[in-house]
C-alpha distance (Angstrom), angle and dihedral (degrees) to the residues before:
residue distance angle dihedral
M1 . . .
K2 3.81 . .
T3 3.81 90.5 .
K4 3.82 91.3 52.4
I5 3.81 91.6 49.9
L6 3.81 91.6 50.4
L7 3.81 89.9 47.8
I8 3.80 90.3 52.9
F9 3.81 91.1 49.1
S10 3.81 90.3 49.4
K11 3.81 91.2 52.8
I12 3.81 90.5 47.5
N13 3.80 88.2 50.1
I14 3.82 91.8 54.4
I15 3.81 92.4 46.7
C16 3.82 91.3 49.7
F17 3.80 90.3 48.4
V18 3.82 91.9 52.8
I19 3.82 93.0 45.8
L20 3.80 94.3 47.7
F21 3.81 93.1 44.5
S22 3.82 89.5 51.2
L23 3.79 89.0 50.2
F24 3.80 90.2 49.9
Y25 3.82 91.9 49.3
S26 3.79 93.7 49.0
Q27 3.80 91.4 48.2
E28 3.81 91.6 48.0
K29 3.81 89.8 55.0
S30 3.80 91.1 51.5
T31 3.80 129.1 68.2
Q32 3.81 90.5 -93.8
K33 3.81 111.9 136.5
W34 3.80 116.0 -117.4
D35 3.79 122.9 -161.4
K36 3.81 115.8 -150.0
G37 3.77 132.6 -162.3
I38 3.79 149.9 130.4
V39 3.80 130.8 -80.3
F40 3.79 130.4 -158.3
G41 3.77 135.1 168.2
P42 3.82 149.0 138.9
N43 3.79 123.8 -104.0
V44 3.80 141.0 -170.3
S45 3.80 122.0 -146.1
Y46 3.79 138.0 -166.8
F47 3.79 137.9 176.0
S48 3.79 119.0 -109.9
R49 3.81 97.3 -141.4
E50 3.78 97.0 74.1
L51 3.78 140.4 -10.1
V52 3.79 112.1 -76.4
N53 3.76 134.2 166.9
F54 3.78 114.2 -86.5
S55 3.79 115.1 -114.0
F56 3.79 129.4 -163.3
G57 3.79 129.0 -114.1
F58 3.79 138.1 150.6
K59 3.78 145.6 -139.0
I60 3.79 132.7 -145.3
G61 3.76 128.6 -179.7
Y62 3.77 153.0 111.6
F63 3.80 130.7 -70.8
M64 3.78 140.3 -165.7
K65 3.79 125.1 -165.0
S66 3.77 137.9 176.5
N67 3.79 133.0 -172.1
L68 3.80 111.8 -119.8
N69 3.81 90.6 -174.7
K70 3.81 138.1 -26.9
E71 3.81 93.6 -66.2
L72 3.81 106.3 25.1
T73 3.82 127.2 70.6
I74 3.80 130.2 177.9
H75 3.80 113.4 -143.2
L76 3.83 127.3 -169.3
E77 3.81 126.6 -173.7
G78 3.78 139.5 -175.2
N79 3.82 110.6 -163.8
Y80 3.76 143.7 169.1
S81 3.80 106.3 -134.8
Y82 3.80 128.8 -168.5
K83 3.81 116.4 -163.8
S84 3.79 132.3 175.8
A85 3.80 138.9 173.1
N86 3.81 134.8 -172.5
I87 3.80 110.5 -124.7
S88 3.80 121.1 -147.0
A89 3.81 118.3 -108.3
T90 3.81 92.6 -114.1
Y91 3.78 94.0 56.2
S92 3.82 112.0 121.4
I93 3.80 116.5 -136.1
F94 3.79 125.9 -170.8
D95 3.79 123.7 -157.9
E96 3.82 126.0 -131.8
N97 3.83 89.6 -81.3
N98 3.82 91.2 53.7
N99 3.81 92.4 -109.2
L100 3.79 117.4 146.8
V101 3.80 112.9 -109.0
D102 3.81 115.4 -149.9
I103 3.81 108.5 -135.2
F104 3.81 99.5 156.4
G105 3.79 109.8 154.1
V106 3.81 94.1 5.1
R107 3.83 99.0 97.7
P108 3.81 94.8 -161.7
I109 3.78 123.9 -153.4
A110 3.79 114.8 -130.5
Q111 3.81 112.7 -146.2
M112 3.80 129.5 -170.1
G113 3.78 134.6 179.7
S114 3.80 118.4 -167.7
I115 3.78 146.6 160.0
D116 3.81 107.1 -114.4
I117 3.81 124.0 -160.9
P118 3.81 112.9 -171.7
I119 3.80 122.1 177.2
M120 3.79 109.8 -160.9
L121 3.78 138.0 -175.6
K122 3.80 113.3 -148.4
Y123 3.79 121.9 -160.8
K124 3.81 122.8 -164.3
I125 3.79 108.7 -133.2
Y126 3.82 102.2 173.4
K127 3.80 129.6 2.5
K128 3.84 104.4 -59.7
F129 3.82 97.1 -5.4
F130 3.81 121.9 100.2
I131 3.79 141.9 173.8
E132 3.80 124.4 -144.7
A133 3.79 143.2 -167.3
G134 3.78 139.2 170.1
P135 3.81 148.2 125.6
Q136 3.79 127.4 -75.8
I137 3.78 132.5 -162.5
S138 3.82 120.5 -161.6
F139 3.80 129.0 -162.0
L140 3.81 115.4 -156.3
L141 3.82 116.6 -127.3
H142 3.81 101.1 173.9
S143 3.80 141.2 -14.6
D144 3.79 140.8 173.1
F145 3.80 145.6 156.7
R146 3.81 119.9 -112.9
D147 3.78 134.2 -179.4
K148 3.81 123.4 -126.3
Y149 3.81 89.0 -85.8
K150 3.84 90.3 57.8
N151 3.81 92.8 -110.5
V152 3.80 112.4 149.5
L153 3.81 110.4 -115.0
F154 3.80 100.9 175.8
P155 3.81 113.3 14.4
K156 3.80 94.8 177.8
N157 3.77 117.6 92.8
L158 3.79 111.2 -97.8
F159 3.80 91.9 170.7
T160 3.79 126.7 88.1
K161 3.79 117.5 -102.1
T162 3.81 95.1 -130.0
Q163 3.80 126.4 37.3
L164 3.80 132.7 -178.8
Y165 3.79 126.8 -144.5
G166 3.77 139.0 -178.8
N167 3.80 111.6 -143.0
V168 3.80 128.7 -155.9
G169 3.77 129.1 171.5
A170 3.78 151.4 132.8
G171 3.77 133.8 -125.3
Y172 3.77 151.3 170.2
N173 3.81 131.9 -124.3
I174 3.80 103.6 -134.8
N175 3.81 94.2 -172.5
T176 3.81 138.8 -36.7
K177 3.82 91.0 -66.4
L178 3.81 105.9 33.6
S179 3.79 133.9 54.0
V180 3.78 135.0 162.4
D181 3.79 134.5 -159.1
I182 3.79 143.3 177.8
L183 3.80 111.4 -133.6
Y184 3.80 131.5 -169.1
E185 3.82 115.0 -158.5
I186 3.81 109.8 -158.4
G187 3.79 114.7 -158.8
L188 3.81 111.2 -129.1
S189 3.80 98.7 173.2
N190 3.79 130.5 46.3
S191 3.80 114.5 -85.8
S192 3.80 89.2 -154.1
K193 3.79 134.4 12.4
T194 3.79 90.4 -150.1
L195 3.80 95.2 48.8
N196 3.81 93.7 38.0
T197 3.78 91.4 -148.4
K198 3.80 141.4 119.1
T199 3.79 128.5 -131.0
N200 3.81 120.0 -125.8
T201 3.80 122.3 -172.6
F202 3.80 137.9 -168.9
G203 3.80 114.3 -155.8
L204 3.81 136.7 -173.6
N205 3.81 108.5 -156.9
L206 3.80 134.6 -170.3
Y207 3.82 118.8 -158.3
Y208 3.81 124.2 -160.5
K209 3.80 119.8 -170.7
L210 3.81 113.5 -141.2
């Protein structure tokens, strides 16, 4: 039942992504004004399968946004995102041949670098405060597992190349140039077939309009 629900949410995520991207494209072709800028911020990630220690990462990228009306804004980003998470010592990992890898006592750190493309709708709720939600698709660039001494344990990619997320958050427009938000990226697709887990991330982001 849970798998079916997640599958439905993943399909909804893809549909929303296509609709919002089409909206962005049509607006870009029109005379609609688009503000552009840069975004940067730290994040903490964890795997959904079991409790693990949070580990820090970051994202940096470029954004475009346009006001659809007085309350609603469409917001598109293209980011490089680095995420990591400390896995518990009892976590079972299987290699690409589905063989069990013994990692007892190693406590590996999973690391991922990806290109993330979120398309968000932001709604002003009170003066400079807003809430936001939208789909995100991520394309894996690199990944590995390392021990606490930074030695590579499994250099081959155990993570899926494409991952889907549903993002929700809230923020504040500091002035006409700066804004900040807190974003929660909810993993909707498996991060790894071998780990059978999803990646969830909390991010604090600063936006600067150029």
